[in-house]
C-alpha angles and dihedrals in degrees: 000000000000121000110264128162116263108253096231130354094184093098089054092049090048092053092051094046092050090049089051092050093050094046089048089055091050091052091059098040111031119083100166117090095209093048092046092052092046094048096045088050093050092047092049092048090050090051091048092052091053093045091049093050091047090049091052092050091048090053089049089052091049090051094050089056095044100043124109098261091198090062107029124054122186109235100175148302129284130191121226126195110224131191110204137168085269095052139267123321143151124246126194115216138170124262115213136194121212106232093210102044101022091229116146125214150137115265088200092059091045095047092052097038089241115166112240094221103042120096090191123079116240092254093052090044090054091052092047093048092052093049095040092053092058104039144017114296093243090056091041088055093044095058098055087040087075089057104026119042116219104028112134133194087251091055090052091047091049091048092051092047098053 
């Protein structure tokens, strides 16, 4: 991808400021080491999910501006639920139609090599496959569940299958 200015970094700044405010509150209120670690981890995961979704939407914006307008027409937006190593989130991306072939697709998915049918990100899928190959799916889903909220045994099974 060519270097192009990010359209708006204010959402990123807002995420970081909110994280700072919440951690600051924990500093003054929390007096339990386990609880402090758990809460900072949850807050940072939540911030990472928002930053990741923002980054994907920025790439999608870059792609709409860089596309061959003679070939690809934007026909709308679609939301996709994603389970990543940070947790589950929704991302809004543009759906295109190829004017010559009539095929529809998401340039974001194509640019990132992101499988259309998979809810899991490639990184989370890799983790699930490694765990699922060595232990029962329920246990394989339980372990990342400590680190990644929202992963189910079925998600691990689907990742291993395909």
